[in-house]
C-alpha positions as CSV (number, residue, x, y, z in Angstrom):
1,M,5.4,19.0,8.7
2,E,9.1,19.8,8.0
3,N,10.1,20.0,4.4
4,I,13.3,18.6,2.9
5,N,15.5,21.0,0.9
6,I,16.1,19.4,-2.5
7,G,17.9,20.8,-5.6
8,V,17.2,21.0,-9.3
9,L,18.7,17.5,-9.8
10,D,16.3,16.0,-7.4
11,Y,13.3,17.7,-9.1
12,C,14.6,16.3,-12.5
13,I,14.9,12.8,-11.0
14,L,11.4,12.9,-9.7
15,A,10.0,14.2,-13.0
16,V,11.9,11.5,-15.0
17,Y,10.7,8.8,-12.6
18,V,7.0,9.8,-12.9
19,C,7.3,10.1,-16.7
20,M,9.0,6.7,-16.8
21,M,6.1,5.1,-14.8
22,L,3.5,6.7,-17.1
23,G,5.5,5.5,-20.2
24,V,5.7,1.9,-18.9
25,G,2.0,2.0,-18.1
26,F,1.1,3.1,-21.6
27,Y,3.6,0.6,-23.2
28,F,2.0,-2.4,-21.4
29,K,-1.5,-1.3,-22.2
30,A,-4.0,-4.2,-22.0
31,S,-6.2,-5.3,-24.8
32,A,-9.9,-4.5,-25.1
33,K,-10.9,-7.8,-23.4
34,M,-12.3,-7.3,-19.9
35,A,-10.3,-10.3,-18.6
36,D,-7.1,-8.8,-19.9
37,Y,-7.9,-5.4,-18.6
38,A,-9.1,-6.3,-15.1
39,V,-6.9,-9.3,-14.2
40,A,-4.3,-9.5,-16.9
41,D,-6.1,-12.6,-18.2
42,K,-4.7,-14.4,-15.2
43,K,-1.4,-14.7,-16.9
44,L,0.9,-12.7,-14.7
45,G,4.2,-14.5,-14.1
46,L,5.2,-15.5,-10.5
47,S,7.9,-12.8,-10.2
48,V,5.6,-10.1,-11.4
49,L,2.7,-11.3,-9.3
50,I,4.9,-11.3,-6.1
51,G,6.4,-7.9,-7.0
52,T,3.0,-6.2,-7.5
53,F,1.6,-7.8,-4.4
54,L,4.5,-6.7,-2.2
55,A,4.6,-3.3,-3.8
56,T,0.9,-2.9,-2.9
57,G,1.2,-4.5,0.5
58,I,4.2,-2.5,1.7
59,G,3.7,0.7,-0.3
60,G,2.6,4.1,0.9
61,G,0.4,2.8,3.8
62,V,3.3,1.0,5.4
63,L,6.2,3.3,4.6
64,T,4.4,6.5,5.7
65,G,1.7,5.0,8.0
66,S,3.2,2.1,9.9
67,T,6.6,3.6,9.9
68,G,5.2,6.8,11.4
69,N,3.3,4.9,14.0
70,G,6.4,2.9,14.9
71,Y,8.3,6.1,15.3
72,A,5.5,7.5,17.5
73,A,4.7,4.4,19.6
74,G,7.6,1.9,19.2
75,I,7.4,-1.8,18.5
76,M,3.7,-1.8,19.4
77,E,3.2,-1.7,15.6
78,L,4.6,-5.2,15.1
79,P,1.4,-7.2,16.2
80,K,-0.6,-5.2,13.7
81,L,1.7,-6.1,10.8
82,I,1.8,-9.8,11.9
83,A,-2.0,-9.9,12.0
84,L,-2.2,-8.3,8.5
85,F,0.4,-10.7,6.9
86,G,-1.3,-13.7,8.7
87,I,-4.6,-12.9,7.1
88,N,-2.9,-12.6,3.7
89,I,-1.2,-15.9,4.1
90,F,-4.4,-17.6,5.2
91,L,-6.2,-16.2,2.1
92,G,-3.4,-17.3,-0.2
93,L,-3.2,-20.9,1.2
94,F,-6.9,-21.7,1.8
95,M,-9.1,-19.3,-0.2
96,A,-7.2,-18.2,-3.4
97,G,-7.7,-21.5,-5.2
98,K,-11.5,-21.6,-4.4
99,M,-11.9,-18.0,-5.4
100,R,-10.2,-18.7,-8.8
101,K,-12.6,-21.5,-9.5
102,I,-15.6,-19.3,-8.7
103,G,-14.5,-16.8,-11.3
104,G,-15.2,-13.1,-11.6
105,F,-13.1,-10.0,-11.7
106,T,-14.1,-8.5,-8.3
107,A,-14.8,-9.7,-4.8
108,P,-18.5,-8.6,-5.0
109,Q,-18.9,-10.4,-8.3
110,M,-17.6,-13.6,-6.7
111,L,-20.1,-13.1,-3.8
112,G,-22.9,-12.7,-6.4
113,K,-22.0,-15.9,-8.1
114,V,-22.2,-17.9,-4.9
115,Y,-24.8,-16.1,-2.8
116,G,-26.9,-14.0,-5.2
117,K,-27.3,-10.4,-6.4
118,N,-28.3,-9.1,-2.9
119,C,-25.1,-10.3,-1.4
120,Q,-23.1,-8.9,-4.3
121,A,-24.7,-5.4,-3.7
122,I,-23.8,-5.6,0.0
123,G,-20.3,-6.7,-0.8
124,G,-19.9,-3.7,-3.2
125,V,-21.0,-1.3,-0.5
126,F,-18.4,-2.7,1.9
127,C,-15.7,-2.5,-0.7
128,I,-16.5,1.2,-1.2
129,I,-16.3,1.8,2.5
130,F,-13.0,-0.1,2.6
131,Q,-11.5,1.9,-0.2
132,M,-12.5,5.2,1.5
133,G,-10.5,4.4,4.6
134,S,-7.6,2.4,3.2
135,G,-6.5,0.8,-0.1
136,I,-6.4,3.4,-2.8
137,A,-7.2,6.2,-0.4
138,A,-4.1,5.3,1.5
139,Q,-2.0,5.7,-1.6
140,Y,-3.5,9.2,-2.3
141,V,-2.6,10.3,1.3
142,A,0.9,8.8,1.0
143,L,1.6,10.6,-2.3
144,G,0.2,13.8,-0.9
145,T,2.5,13.5,2.1
146,C,5.5,12.8,-0.2
147,F,4.7,15.8,-2.4
148,N,4.4,18.0,0.7
149,V,7.6,16.8,2.3
150,L,9.8,16.8,-0.8
151,L,8.4,19.7,-2.8
152,G,6.6,21.8,-0.3
153,I,3.3,21.4,-2.1
154,D,0.1,21.5,0.0
155,A,-0.7,17.9,1.0
156,R,-4.3,18.2,-0.4
157,I,-3.0,19.4,-3.8
158,G,-0.4,16.6,-3.7
159,M,-3.1,14.1,-3.1
160,A,-5.0,15.4,-6.1
161,I,-1.8,15.2,-8.3
162,G,-1.2,11.7,-7.0
163,A,-4.8,10.6,-7.8
164,V,-4.5,11.9,-11.3
165,I,-1.3,9.9,-11.9
166,I,-2.7,6.7,-10.5
167,I,-6.0,7.1,-12.5
168,I,-4.1,7.8,-15.7
169,I,-1.9,4.7,-15.3
170,T,-4.8,2.4,-14.2
171,Y,-7.4,3.6,-16.7
172,S,-5.1,3.6,-19.7
173,S,-3.2,0.4,-19.1
174,G,-5.3,-1.9,-16.9
175,M,-3.9,-4.7,-14.8
176,W,-0.9,-5.3,-17.1
177,G,0.4,-1.7,-16.8
178,V,-0.3,-1.6,-13.1
179,A,1.5,-4.9,-12.4
180,I,4.6,-4.0,-14.4
181,T,4.9,-0.5,-12.9
182,D,4.4,-2.1,-9.4
183,Y,7.1,-4.6,-10.2
184,I,9.6,-1.9,-11.3
185,Q,8.8,0.2,-8.3
186,F,9.1,-2.7,-5.9
187,V,12.7,-3.1,-7.1
188,F,13.5,0.5,-6.3
189,L,11.4,0.2,-3.1
190,G,13.3,-2.8,-1.9
191,L,16.7,-1.4,-2.6
192,G,15.8,2.0,-1.2
193,V,14.4,0.6,2.0
194,L,17.4,-1.6,2.6
195,V,19.9,1.3,2.1
196,A,17.8,3.8,4.1
197,T,17.5,1.3,7.0
198,A,21.2,0.7,7.1
199,V,22.0,4.4,7.0
200,C,19.4,5.3,9.7
201,F,20.6,2.4,11.9
202,A,24.2,3.5,11.7
203,S,23.3,7.2,12.2
204,A,21.3,6.2,15.4
205,G,24.3,4.6,16.9
206,G,23.2,1.0,16.3
207,W,20.8,-0.9,18.5
208,Q,22.3,0.4,21.7
209,G,21.9,4.0,20.5
210,I,18.2,3.3,19.7
211,V,17.6,1.7,23.1
212,S,19.2,4.5,25.0
213,A,17.4,7.2,23.1
214,A,13.9,5.8,23.0
215,P,11.5,5.6,26.0
216,E,11.1,2.2,27.7
217,S,7.4,2.1,26.6
218,Y,8.6,1.8,23.0
219,F,9.8,-1.7,23.6
220,E,6.6,-3.0,25.3
221,I,4.1,-5.1,23.4
222,D,0.4,-5.7,24.2
223,P,-0.8,-7.6,21.2
224,V,-4.5,-7.4,22.0
225,S,-4.8,-3.7,22.7
226,S,-2.3,-3.0,19.9
227,I,-4.5,-4.7,17.2
228,I,-7.8,-3.4,18.7
229,S,-6.5,0.2,18.8
230,W,-5.4,-0.1,15.2
231,R,-8.7,-1.5,14.0
232,L,-10.7,1.2,15.9
233,G,-8.4,4.0,14.7
234,G,-6.9,4.7,18.1
235,R,-3.4,6.0,18.8
236,R,-2.9,6.9,15.2
237,S,-0.3,9.6,15.4
238,G,-1.9,11.3,12.3
239,R,0.0,8.9,10.0
240,D,-1.9,5.6,10.1
241,M,-3.2,5.2,6.6
242,M,-4.9,1.8,7.1
243,P,-7.7,1.7,9.7
244,S,-10.0,-1.3,9.5
245,W,-7.8,-3.0,6.9
246,S,-7.9,-6.5,8.4
247,I,-11.6,-6.3,9.3
248,A,-12.5,-5.3,5.8
249,S,-10.3,-8.1,4.4
250,V,-12.0,-10.7,6.6
251,I,-15.5,-9.4,5.6
């Protein structure tokens, strides 16, 4: 993977940013109550809730995984993203209210309240499998990739560093610290993506420049095979961080 040449100022900005996120996480540390630590006592404001949700949904997995797949395979990536957001919208409209009434801090805990301890155990196993292939694992891979490209650090070492940072923030601050740091990063993320998109679009010569440079197959969509290949891990280009995301969400 080609590394980017950056200077001392860039290193300083990265260091300040990481320290700032750690500081915010410690500052908004949750109380000792489990409800406060695990789900921010269900008192997150709408703007913070939307910010943390979007920062999680379009974080490292999308910016390094889906973007990489789009670069490698074209707009075939679109049906996958539409399916993912469709599932999230369905869950939000038709299931979120019922899940809130059931209570509990985790999905397996909710399954246990409704279907019993055996179902809770099975749900816990599936959650572990899910996190091994996506979710938090995707964030580790994304951070490792960023450390490799920006700083020239071995990707595996970068993943370990990223894991330590995530664990420190999460363990020390709980949901409050995670949500606030997500909110702040979403602001930077949104602005950065908009600026980067505009610059890249202009550098490519606009839409006509993209069409003339990319193969015709990049503009063909087969929704069924596209989604199936994503779920089964096919045509991954080495950068798809989220295999089986939607299947695990449905389960």
